[in-house]
MARBA-3410 file (N, C-alpha, C, O; in Angstrom, 1 decimal):
210
-29.1,4.1,-62.8,-29.0,5.1,-61.7,-29.1,6.5,-62.2,-28.2,6.9,-63.0 ~ -30.0,7.3,-61.8,-30.1,8.7,-62.1,-29.0,9.4,-61.4,-29.0,9.3,-60.1 ~ -28.2,10.2,-62.0,-27.1,10.9,-61.4,-26.7,12.1,-62.2,-26.2,12.0,-63.3 ~ -26.9,13.3,-61.6,-26.5,14.5,-62.3,-25.0,14.8,-61.9,-24.7,14.9,-60.7 ~ -24.2,15.0,-62.9,-22.7,15.1,-62.7,-22.2,16.2,-63.5,-22.4,16.3,-64.7
-21.4,17.1,-62.9,-20.6,18.2,-63.6,-19.2,18.1,-63.2,-18.9,17.9,-62.0 ~ -18.3,18.2,-64.2,-16.9,18.2,-63.9,-16.3,19.5,-64.4,-16.5,19.9,-65.6 ~ -15.5,20.2,-63.6,-14.9,21.4,-63.9,-13.4,21.2,-64.1,-12.7,20.7,-63.3 ~ -12.9,21.5,-65.3,-11.5,21.4,-65.7,-11.3,21.2,-67.1,-12.2,20.6,-67.8 ~ -10.1,21.6,-67.6,-9.8,21.5,-69.0,-9.2,20.1,-69.3,-8.6,19.4,-68.4
-9.5,19.6,-70.5,-9.1,18.2,-70.9,-7.6,18.1,-71.0,-7.1,16.9,-71.1 ~ -6.8,19.2,-71.1,-5.4,19.1,-71.2,-4.7,18.7,-69.9,-3.5,18.4,-69.8 ~ -5.5,18.7,-68.8,-5.0,18.3,-67.5,-5.1,16.8,-67.3,-6.2,16.2,-67.5 ~ -4.0,16.2,-67.0,-4.0,14.7,-66.8,-4.9,14.3,-65.6,-5.5,13.3,-65.6 ~ -5.0,15.2,-64.6,-5.9,14.9,-63.5,-7.4,14.9,-63.9,-8.2,14.2,-63.3
-7.7,15.8,-64.7,-9.1,15.9,-65.2,-9.4,14.6,-66.1,-10.4,14.0,-66.0 ~ -8.4,14.2,-66.9,-8.6,13.0,-67.7,-8.7,11.7,-66.9,-9.4,10.8,-67.4 ~ -8.1,11.7,-65.7,-8.4,10.5,-64.9,-9.9,10.4,-64.6,-10.4,9.3,-64.7 ~ -10.5,11.5,-64.3,-11.9,11.4,-63.9,-12.7,11.1,-65.2,-13.7,10.3,-65.1 ~ -12.4,11.7,-66.3,-13.2,11.5,-67.5,-13.1,10.0,-68.0,-14.0,9.4,-68.4
-11.9,9.4,-67.9,-11.7,8.0,-68.3,-12.5,7.1,-67.3,-13.2,6.2,-67.8 ~ -12.5,7.5,-66.0,-13.3,6.7,-65.1,-14.8,6.8,-65.4,-15.5,5.8,-65.4 ~ -15.2,8.0,-65.8,-16.6,8.1,-66.2,-16.9,7.3,-67.4,-18.0,6.6,-67.5 ~ -16.0,7.2,-68.3,-16.3,6.4,-69.5,-16.3,4.9,-69.2,-17.2,4.2,-69.7 ~ -15.4,4.4,-68.3,-15.5,3.0,-67.9,-16.8,2.7,-67.2,-17.3,1.6,-67.3
-17.3,3.7,-66.5,-18.6,3.5,-65.7,-19.8,3.7,-66.6,-20.9,3.4,-66.2 ~ -19.7,4.3,-67.8,-20.8,4.7,-68.6,-21.6,5.8,-68.0,-22.9,5.8,-68.2 ~ -21.0,6.8,-67.4,-21.6,7.9,-66.8,-21.7,9.1,-67.7,-20.7,9.4,-68.4 ~ -22.9,9.7,-67.9,-23.0,10.9,-68.6,-22.6,12.1,-67.7,-22.9,12.0,-66.4 ~ -22.0,13.1,-68.2,-21.6,14.3,-67.4,-21.6,15.5,-68.3,-21.6,15.5,-69.5
-21.6,16.6,-67.6,-21.4,17.9,-68.2,-20.0,18.4,-67.8,-19.7,18.4,-66.6 ~ -19.2,18.9,-68.7,-17.9,19.4,-68.3,-17.7,20.9,-68.7,-18.2,21.3,-69.8 ~ -17.1,21.6,-67.8,-16.8,23.0,-68.1,-15.3,23.3,-68.1,-14.6,22.7,-67.2 ~ -14.8,24.1,-69.0,-13.4,24.4,-69.1,-13.0,25.4,-68.0,-13.5,26.5,-68.0 ~ -12.1,25.0,-67.1,-11.5,25.8,-66.1,-10.0,25.6,-66.1,-9.6,24.5,-66.4
-9.3,26.6,-65.7,-7.8,26.4,-65.6,-7.1,27.2,-66.6,-7.7,28.1,-67.2 ~ -5.9,26.9,-66.9,-5.0,27.7,-67.8,-5.7,27.9,-69.1,-6.0,26.9,-69.8 ~ -5.8,29.1,-69.5,-6.4,29.4,-70.8,-7.9,29.5,-70.8,-8.6,29.8,-71.8 ~ -8.6,29.2,-69.7,-10.0,29.2,-69.6,-10.4,30.0,-68.3,-9.7,30.9,-67.9 ~ -11.6,29.7,-67.7,-12.0,30.4,-66.5,-11.0,30.2,-65.4,-10.4,29.1,-65.2
-10.6,31.3,-64.7,-9.6,31.2,-63.7,-10.0,30.5,-62.4,-11.0,30.7,-61.9 ~ -9.1,29.6,-62.0,-9.4,28.9,-60.7,-9.1,29.7,-59.5,-9.4,29.3,-58.4 ~ -8.5,30.9,-59.7,-8.3,31.8,-58.5,-9.5,32.7,-58.3,-9.5,33.5,-57.4 ~ -10.6,32.5,-59.1,-11.8,33.4,-58.9,-12.5,33.0,-57.6,-12.4,31.8,-57.2 ~ -13.2,33.9,-57.1,-14.0,33.6,-55.9,-15.0,32.5,-56.1,-15.2,31.7,-55.2
-15.6,32.4,-57.3,-16.5,31.4,-57.6,-15.9,30.0,-57.5,-16.5,29.1,-57.0 ~ -14.7,29.9,-58.1,-14.0,28.5,-58.0,-13.5,28.2,-56.6,-13.6,27.1,-56.2 ~ -12.9,29.2,-56.0,-12.3,29.0,-54.7,-13.4,28.6,-53.6,-13.1,27.9,-52.7 ~ -14.6,29.0,-53.9,-15.7,28.5,-53.0,-16.0,27.0,-53.1,-16.5,26.4,-52.2 ~ -15.5,26.4,-54.3,-15.7,25.0,-54.5,-14.4,24.2,-54.1,-14.5,23.2,-53.5
-13.3,24.8,-54.4,-12.0,24.2,-54.0,-11.0,25.2,-53.6,-10.5,26.0,-54.5 ~ -10.8,25.4,-52.3,-9.9,26.4,-51.8,-8.4,26.2,-52.3,-7.6,27.2,-52.1 ~ -8.1,25.1,-52.9,-6.7,24.9,-53.4,-6.5,25.4,-54.8,-5.4,25.5,-55.3 ~ -7.6,25.9,-55.4,-7.6,26.5,-56.8,-7.1,25.5,-57.8,-6.4,25.9,-58.7 ~ -7.4,24.2,-57.6,-6.9,23.2,-58.5,-8.1,22.4,-59.2,-9.2,22.3,-58.6
-7.8,22.0,-60.4,-8.8,21.2,-61.1,-8.3,19.7,-61.0,-7.1,19.4,-60.9 ~ -9.3,18.8,-61.1,-10.7,18.9,-61.4,-11.5,19.2,-60.1,-11.1,18.9,-59.0 ~ -12.7,19.6,-60.3,-13.8,19.7,-59.2,-15.0,18.9,-59.8,-15.4,19.1,-60.9 ~ -15.6,18.1,-59.0,-16.8,17.4,-59.3,-18.0,17.9,-58.5,-17.9,18.1,-57.3 ~ -19.1,18.1,-59.2,-20.3,18.5,-58.5,-21.4,17.5,-58.9,-21.7,17.3,-60.1
-22.1,16.9,-57.9,-23.2,16.0,-58.2,-24.3,16.2,-57.2,-24.3,17.1,-56.4 ~ -25.2,15.2,-57.2,-26.4,15.3,-56.3,-26.0,15.3,-54.8,-26.8,15.7,-54.0 ~ -24.8,14.8,-54.5,-24.4,14.6,-53.1,-23.4,15.8,-52.6,-23.1,15.8,-51.5 ~ -23.1,16.7,-53.6,-22.2,17.8,-53.1,-21.0,18.0,-54.1,-21.0,17.7,-55.2 ~ -19.9,18.5,-53.5,-18.7,18.9,-54.2,-17.6,18.1,-53.7,-17.4,17.9,-52.5
-16.7,17.6,-54.7,-15.5,16.9,-54.3,-14.4,17.5,-55.2,-14.5,17.9,-56.3 ~ -13.2,17.5,-54.6,-11.9,17.8,-55.3,-10.9,16.7,-54.9,-11.1,15.9,-54.0 ~ -9.8,16.7,-55.6,-8.7,15.7,-55.6,-9.1,14.6,-56.6,-10.1,13.8,-56.3 ~ -8.4,14.5,-57.7,-8.8,13.6,-58.7,-9.0,12.1,-58.3,-9.9,11.5,-58.7 ~ -8.0,11.6,-57.6,-8.1,10.2,-57.2,-9.2,9.9,-56.3,-9.8,8.9,-56.3
-9.6,10.9,-55.4,-10.7,10.8,-54.5,-12.0,10.7,-55.3,-12.9,10.0,-55.1 ~ -12.1,11.6,-56.3,-13.3,11.7,-57.2,-13.4,10.3,-57.9,-14.6,9.8,-57.9 ~ -12.4,9.8,-58.4,-12.4,8.5,-59.1,-12.9,7.4,-58.2,-13.7,6.6,-58.5 ~ -12.3,7.3,-56.9,-12.7,6.3,-56.0,-14.2,6.5,-55.7,-15.0,5.5,-55.6 ~ -14.7,7.7,-55.5,-16.0,8.0,-55.2,-17.0,7.4,-56.2,-18.0,6.8,-55.9
-16.7,7.8,-57.5,-17.6,7.4,-58.6,-17.6,5.8,-58.7,-18.7,5.3,-59.0 ~ -16.5,5.2,-58.6,-16.4,3.7,-58.7,-17.3,3.1,-57.6,-18.0,2.1,-57.8 ~ -17.1,3.7,-56.4,-17.9,3.2,-55.3,-19.4,3.4,-55.4,-20.2,2.6,-55.1 ~ -19.7,4.6,-55.9,-21.1,5.0,-56.1,-21.8,4.1,-57.1,-23.0,3.7,-56.9 ~ -21.1,3.7,-58.1,-21.7,2.8,-59.2,-21.4,1.3,-58.9,-21.6,0.4,-59.7
-20.8,1.1,-57.7,-20.6,-0.3,-57.2,-19.8,-1.2,-58.2,-20.2,-2.3,-58.4 ~ -18.8,-0.6,-58.8,-17.9,-1.4,-59.7,-16.8,-2.0,-58.9,-15.7,-1.5,-58.9 ~ -17.1,-3.1,-58.3,-16.1,-3.7,-57.4,-15.1,-4.4,-58.2,-14.1,-4.9,-57.6 ~ -15.2,-4.6,-59.5,-14.1,-5.1,-60.3,-13.0,-4.1,-60.4,-11.8,-4.4,-60.5 ~ -13.4,-2.8,-60.4,-12.4,-1.7,-60.5,-11.8,-1.4,-59.1,-10.6,-0.9,-59.0
-12.6,-1.5,-58.1,-12.1,-1.2,-56.7,-12.8,-2.2,-55.8,-13.9,-2.0,-55.4 ~ -12.1,-3.3,-55.4,-12.8,-4.4,-54.7,-13.3,-3.9,-53.3,-12.9,-2.9,-52.8 ~ -14.3,-4.6,-52.9,-14.9,-4.3,-51.6,-14.2,-5.0,-50.4,-14.2,-4.4,-49.3 ~ -13.6,-6.1,-50.7,-12.9,-6.8,-49.6,-11.6,-6.1,-49.2,-10.9,-5.6,-50.1 ~ -11.3,-6.0,-47.9,-10.2,-5.2,-47.5,-8.8,-5.5,-48.1,-8.2,-4.5,-48.6
-8.4,-6.7,-48.2,-7.1,-7.0,-48.7,-6.9,-6.7,-50.2,-6.0,-6.0,-50.5 ~ -7.8,-7.2,-51.1,-7.6,-6.8,-52.5,-7.9,-5.3,-52.7,-7.2,-4.8,-53.6 ~ -8.7,-4.7,-52.0,-8.9,-3.3,-52.1,-7.7,-2.5,-51.8,-7.3,-1.6,-52.5 ~ -7.0,-2.9,-50.7,-5.8,-2.2,-50.2,-4.7,-2.4,-51.3,-3.9,-1.5,-51.5 ~ -4.6,-3.5,-52.0,-3.6,-3.7,-53.0,-3.8,-2.7,-54.2,-2.9,-2.3,-54.8
-5.1,-2.5,-54.5,-5.4,-1.5,-55.5,-5.1,-0.1,-55.0,-4.5,0.7,-55.7 ~ -5.5,0.2,-53.8,-5.4,1.6,-53.3,-3.9,1.9,-53.0,-3.6,3.1,-53.1 ~ -3.1,1.0,-52.7,-1.7,1.3,-52.5,-1.1,1.9,-53.8,-0.2,2.8,-53.7 ~ -1.5,1.3,-54.9,-0.9,1.8,-56.2,-1.6,3.1,-56.6,-1.0,4.0,-57.3 ~ -2.9,3.3,-56.2,-3.5,4.6,-56.5,-2.8,5.7,-55.7,-2.5,6.8,-56.2
-2.5,5.4,-54.4,-1.7,6.4,-53.6,-0.3,6.6,-54.1,0.2,7.7,-54.0 ~ 0.3,5.5,-54.5,1.7,5.6,-55.1,1.7,6.5,-56.3,2.7,7.3,-56.4 ~ 0.7,6.4,-57.1,0.7,7.3,-58.3,0.6,8.8,-57.9,1.4,9.6,-58.4 ~ -0.2,9.1,-56.9,-0.3,10.5,-56.4,0.9,11.0,-55.7,1.3,12.1,-55.9 ~ 1.4,10.2,-54.8,2.5,10.6,-53.9,3.9,10.5,-54.5,4.7,11.3,-54.3
4.1,9.4,-55.2,5.5,9.1,-55.7,5.6,9.4,-57.2,6.5,10.3,-57.6 ~ 4.8,8.8,-58.0,5.0,8.9,-59.5,4.6,10.3,-60.0,5.3,10.9,-60.8 ~ 3.5,10.8,-59.5,3.0,12.2,-59.9,4.1,13.3,-59.6,4.3,14.1,-60.4 ~ 4.6,13.2,-58.4,5.6,14.2,-58.0,6.9,14.0,-58.7,7.7,15.0,-58.9 ~ 7.2,12.8,-59.1,8.5,12.5,-59.7,8.7,13.2,-61.1,9.8,13.5,-61.5
7.6,13.3,-61.8,7.8,13.8,-63.2,7.8,15.4,-63.2,8.1,15.9,-64.3 ~ 7.5,16.0,-62.1,7.2,17.5,-62.2,8.3,18.3,-62.9,8.0,19.0,-63.9 ~ 9.5,18.3,-62.4,10.6,19.1,-63.0,10.9,18.6,-64.4,11.1,19.5,-65.3 ~ 11.0,17.3,-64.7,11.4,16.8,-66.0,10.3,17.2,-67.0,10.6,17.7,-68.1 ~ 9.1,17.0,-66.7,8.0,17.3,-67.7,7.9,18.8,-67.9,7.7,19.2,-69.1
8.0,19.6,-66.9,7.9,21.0,-67.0,9.1,21.5,-67.9,8.8,22.4,-68.8 ~ 10.3,21.0,-67.7,11.4,21.4,-68.5,11.3,21.0,-69.9,11.6,21.8,-70.9 ~ 10.9,19.7,-70.2,11.1,19.1,-71.5,9.8,19.3,-72.4,9.9,19.3,-73.6 ~ 8.7,19.5,-71.7,7.4,19.7,-72.5,6.9,21.1,-72.5,6.3,21.6,-73.4 ~ 7.1,21.7,-71.3,6.5,23.1,-71.2,7.6,24.2,-71.3,7.5,25.3,-70.8
8.7,23.9,-72.0,9.7,24.8,-72.4,10.4,25.4,-71.2,10.8,26.6,-71.3 ~ 10.6,24.7,-70.2,11.5,25.0,-69.1,11.2,26.4,-68.4,12.1,27.2,-68.3 ~ 10.0,26.6,-68.0,9.7,27.9,-67.4,10.4,28.1,-66.1,10.5,29.3,-65.6 ~ 10.9,27.1,-65.4,11.6,27.2,-64.2,13.1,27.5,-64.4,13.8,27.8,-63.5 ~ 13.5,27.5,-65.6,14.9,27.8,-66.0,15.9,26.8,-65.4,17.0,27.2,-65.0
15.6,25.5,-65.4,16.5,24.5,-64.9,17.7,24.3,-65.8,17.5,24.4,-67.1 ~ 18.9,24.1,-65.3,20.0,23.8,-66.1,20.1,22.4,-66.5,19.3,21.6,-66.1 ~ 21.0,22.0,-67.4,21.1,20.7,-67.9,21.3,19.6,-66.9,20.7,18.5,-66.9 ~ 22.1,19.9,-65.8,22.3,18.9,-64.8,21.0,18.7,-64.0,20.7,17.6,-63.6 ~ 20.3,19.8,-63.7,19.0,19.7,-63.0,18.0,18.9,-63.7,17.3,18.0,-63.2
17.9,19.1,-65.0,17.0,18.4,-65.9,17.4,16.9,-65.9,16.5,16.0,-65.8 ~ 18.7,16.6,-66.0,19.1,15.2,-66.1,18.8,14.5,-64.7,18.4,13.3,-64.7 ~ 19.0,15.2,-63.6,18.6,14.6,-62.3,17.1,14.4,-62.2,16.7,13.3,-61.6 ~ 16.3,15.3,-62.7,14.9,15.1,-62.7,14.4,13.9,-63.5,13.6,13.2,-63.1 ~ 15.0,13.8,-64.7,14.7,12.6,-65.6,15.1,11.3,-64.8,14.3,10.3,-64.9
16.2,11.3,-64.1,16.6,10.1,-63.4,15.6,9.7,-62.3,15.3,8.6,-62.1 ~ 15.1,10.7,-61.6,14.1,10.5,-60.5,12.9,9.8,-61.2,12.4,8.8,-60.6 ~ 12.4,10.4,-62.3,11.2,9.9,-62.9,11.5,8.4,-63.4,10.6,7.6,-63.2 ~ 12.6,8.2,-64.0,12.9,6.8,-64.5,13.1,5.9,-63.4,12.7,4.7,-63.5 ~ 13.6,6.3,-62.2,13.7,5.4,-61.1,12.3,5.0,-60.6,12.1,3.8,-60.3
11.3,5.9,-60.6,10.0,5.5,-60.2,9.4,4.6,-61.2,8.7,3.6,-60.8 ~ 9.6,4.8,-62.4,9.1,3.9,-63.5,9.8,2.5,-63.3,9.2,1.5,-63.7 ~ 11.0,2.4,-62.8,11.6,1.2,-62.5,10.9,0.4,-61.5,10.8,-0.9,-61.6 ~ 10.3,1.0,-60.5,9.4,0.4,-59.5,8.2,-0.2,-60.2,7.9,-1.4,-59.9 ~ 7.6,0.5,-61.1,6.5,0.0,-61.8,6.8,-1.1,-62.7,6.1,-2.1,-62.8
8.0,-1.0,-63.4,8.5,-2.1,-64.2,8.6,-3.4,-63.4,8.2,-4.5,-63.9 ~ 9.1,-3.4,-62.3,9.3,-4.5,-61.4,7.9,-5.1,-61.0,7.7,-6.3,-61.1 ~ 7.0,-4.3,-60.7,5.6,-4.7,-60.3,4.9,-5.4,-61.5,4.3,-6.4,-61.3 ~ 5.0,-4.8,-62.7,4.3,-5.3,-63.8,5.0,-6.6,-64.3,4.3,-7.5,-64.8 ~ 6.3,-6.7,-64.1,7.0,-8.0,-64.5,6.5,-9.1,-63.5,6.4,-10.3,-63.9
6.2,-8.7,-62.3,5.7,-9.7,-61.3,4.3,-10.2,-61.6,4.0,-11.3,-61.5 ~ 3.4,-9.2,-61.9,2.0,-9.6,-62.2,1.8,-10.1,-63.5,0.9,-11.0,-63.7 ~ 2.6,-9.7,-64.5,2.4,-10.1,-65.9,1.2,-9.6,-66.5,0.8,-10.1,-67.6 ~ 0.5,-8.6,-65.9,-0.7,-8.1,-66.5,-0.9,-6.7,-66.1,-0.5,-5.8,-66.9 ~ -1.6,-6.4,-65.0,-2.0,-5.1,-64.6,-1.3,-4.7,-63.3,-0.6,-5.6,-62.7
-1.5,-3.5,-62.8,-0.7,-3.0,-61.7,-0.9,-3.8,-60.4,0.0,-4.2,-59.7 ~ -2.2,-4.1,-60.1,-2.6,-4.8,-58.9,-2.8,-6.3,-59.0,-3.1,-7.0,-58.0 ~ -2.6,-6.8,-60.2,-2.8,-8.3,-60.4,-3.2,-8.6,-61.8,-2.8,-7.9,-62.8 ~ -4.0,-9.6,-62.0,-4.4,-10.1,-63.3,-5.5,-9.3,-64.0,-5.6,-9.3,-65.2 ~ -6.2,-8.5,-63.2,-7.4,-7.8,-63.7,-7.1,-6.3,-63.8,-6.4,-5.7,-62.9
-7.8,-5.6,-64.7,-7.8,-4.2,-64.9,-8.5,-3.6,-63.7,-9.7,-4.0,-63.4 ~ -8.0,-2.5,-63.1,-8.6,-1.9,-61.9,-8.5,-0.4,-62.1,-7.9,0.1,-63.0 ~ -9.1,0.3,-61.1,-9.0,1.8,-61.1,-7.5,2.3,-61.1,-7.2,3.3,-61.7 ~ -6.6,1.5,-60.4,-5.2,1.9,-60.4,-4.6,2.0,-61.8,-3.8,2.8,-62.0 ~ -5.1,1.2,-62.7,-4.6,1.2,-64.1,-5.1,2.5,-64.9,-4.3,2.9,-65.8
-6.2,3.0,-64.5,-6.6,4.3,-65.2,-5.7,5.4,-64.8,-5.2,6.1,-65.6 ~ -5.4,5.5,-63.5,-4.6,6.6,-63.0,-3.1,6.4,-63.4,-2.5,7.4,-63.8 ~ -2.6,5.2,-63.3,-1.2,5.0,-63.6,-1.0,4.9,-65.1,0.0,5.3,-65.6 ~ -2.0,4.4,-65.8,-1.9,4.3,-67.3,-1.7,5.6,-67.9,-0.9,5.8,-68.9 ~ -2.4,6.7,-67.5,-2.2,8.0,-68.0,-0.8,8.5,-67.7,-0.2,9.2,-68.5
-0.3,8.2,-66.5,1.1,8.6,-66.2,2.1,7.9,-67.0,3.1,8.5,-67.4 ~ 1.9,6.6,-67.3,2.8,5.9,-68.2,2.8,6.5,-69.6,3.9,6.6,-70.2 ~ 1.6,6.9,-70.1,1.6,7.6,-71.4,2.4,8.9,-71.4,3.1,9.2,-72.3 ~ 2.3,9.6,-70.3,3.1,10.9,-70.2,4.5,10.6,-70.2,5.3,11.3,-70.9 ~ 5.0,9.6,-69.5,6.4,9.2,-69.5,6.8,8.7,-70.9,7.9,9.1,-71.4
6.0,8.0,-71.6,6.3,7.5,-72.9,6.4,8.6,-73.9,7.2,8.5,-74.9 ~ 5.6,9.7,-73.8,5.6,10.7,-74.8,6.5,11.9,-74.5,6.7,12.7,-75.4 ~ 7.1,11.9,-73.4,8.1,13.0,-73.1,9.4,12.8,-73.7,10.0,11.7,-73.6 ~ 9.9,13.8,-74.4,11.2,13.6,-75.2,12.4,13.6,-74.3,13.0,14.6,-73.9 ~ 12.8,12.3,-73.9,13.9,12.2,-73.0,14.4,10.7,-73.1,13.8,9.9,-73.7
15.6,10.5,-72.5,16.1,9.1,-72.4,15.3,8.3,-71.4,15.1,8.7,-70.3 ~ 14.9,7.1,-71.8,14.2,6.2,-71.0,14.9,4.8,-71.0,15.4,4.4,-72.0 ~ 14.9,4.1,-69.8,15.5,2.8,-69.8,14.5,1.8,-70.5,13.3,2.1,-70.7 ~ 15.1,0.7,-71.0,14.2,-0.3,-71.6,13.4,-1.0,-70.5,13.9,-1.6,-69.6 ~ 12.1,-0.9,-70.7,11.2,-1.5,-69.7,10.2,-2.4,-70.4,9.1,-1.9,-70.7
10.5,-3.6,-70.6,9.6,-4.5,-71.4,8.3,-4.7,-70.8,7.3,-4.8,-71.5 ~ 8.2,-4.8,-69.5,6.9,-5.1,-68.8,6.0,-3.8,-69.0,4.8,-4.0,-69.1 ~ 6.6,-2.6,-68.9,5.8,-1.4,-69.1,5.4,-1.3,-70.5,4.2,-0.9,-70.8 ~ 6.2,-1.7,-71.5,5.8,-1.7,-72.9,4.7,-2.6,-73.1,3.8,-2.2,-73.9 ~ 4.7,-3.8,-72.6,3.6,-4.7,-72.7,2.3,-4.2,-72.1,1.2,-4.4,-72.6
2.5,-3.6,-70.9,1.4,-3.0,-70.2,0.7,-1.9,-71.1,-0.5,-1.8,-71.2 ~ 1.6,-1.1,-71.7,1.1,0.0,-72.6,0.2,-0.6,-73.7,-0.8,0.0,-74.0 ~ 0.6,-1.7,-74.2,-0.2,-2.3,-75.3,-1.5,-2.9,-74.8,-2.5,-2.8,-75.4 ~ -1.5,-3.4,-73.5,-2.7,-3.9,-72.9,-3.7,-2.7,-72.7,-4.9,-2.8,-72.9 ~ -3.2,-1.6,-72.2,-4.0,-0.4,-72.0,-4.6,0.0,-73.3,-5.8,0.5,-73.3
-3.9,-0.1,-74.4,-4.4,0.4,-75.7,-5.7,-0.4,-76.1,-6.3,0.1,-77.1 ~ -6.0,-1.5,-75.5,-7.2,-2.2,-75.8,-8.5,-1.6,-75.1,-9.6,-2.0,-75.4 ~ -8.2,-0.6,-74.3,-9.3,0.1,-73.6,-9.7,1.4,-74.3,-8.8,2.2,-74.6 ~ -11.0,1.6,-74.6,-11.4,2.8,-75.4,-11.0,4.0,-74.6,-10.7,5.0,-75.3 ~ -11.1,4.0,-73.3,-10.8,5.2,-72.5,-9.3,5.6,-72.7,-9.0,6.8,-72.6
-8.4,4.7,-72.9,-7.0,5.0,-73.0,-6.8,5.7,-74.4,-6.0,6.6,-74.5 ~ -7.5,5.2,-75.4,-7.5,5.9,-76.7,-8.0,7.4,-76.6,-7.3,8.3,-77.0 ~ -9.1,7.5,-75.9,-9.7,8.8,-75.9,-9.0,9.8,-75.0,-8.8,11.0,-75.4 ~ -8.4,9.4,-73.9,-7.9,10.3,-72.9,-6.3,10.2,-72.8,-5.7,10.9,-72.0 ~ -5.7,9.4,-73.7,-4.3,9.3,-73.7,-3.8,9.4,-75.2,-3.1,10.3,-75.5
-4.1,8.4,-75.9,-3.5,8.3,-77.3,-3.9,9.4,-78.2,-3.2,9.7,-79.1 ~ -5.1,9.9,-78.1,-5.7,10.9,-79.0,-5.1,12.3,-78.7,-5.9,13.2,-78.4 ~ -3.8,12.4,-78.9,-3.2,13.7,-78.8,-2.9,14.3,-77.5,-2.7,15.5,-77.3 ~ -3.0,13.5,-76.4,-2.7,14.0,-75.0,-1.4,13.7,-74.5,-0.7,12.7,-75.0 ~ -0.9,14.4,-73.5,0.3,14.1,-72.9,0.1,14.4,-71.4,1.0,14.2,-70.6
END
């Protein structure tokens, strides 16, 4: 399939890396431009014309412009008809998409204060009690994932690797690498090892990313 693809965003962004790992799984060639902190400003008129939220990533291809990382990933998987990553039948597809949405709505929001305080040198000035509370919220969400992975014994939505594992896998790596107290989660630990068998996880998580 001939497909011209450009991705705007810096690789230090976990949301950009979701899209890049998806592209690697699909075997898609792309051109990437650095935008965001330390690079071209997303508040510029040029960027706001593409995404009025001033957030990365932005994807540009033959069909137009898209923003929101999970939407971009869904789109690319659908475009390349990788039904193993995102099933076409309603019920199995919904089981994958509920975890995609959970990553964006629950897990992604849960790490905000803890990650900012512990990795980004606490620019919000949170005190020790606030940081401890933020860590607890994050660990609570990971407890939900632990329960699910213990149930499936494999991947987030069942026995097979899906798009949900790309998005959640990067989040698990961030949790694993943040310097904080974590509960023992054997199912998450086993999942982390399974993810390490994927080249994209090495490239966009293990190779020096958080």
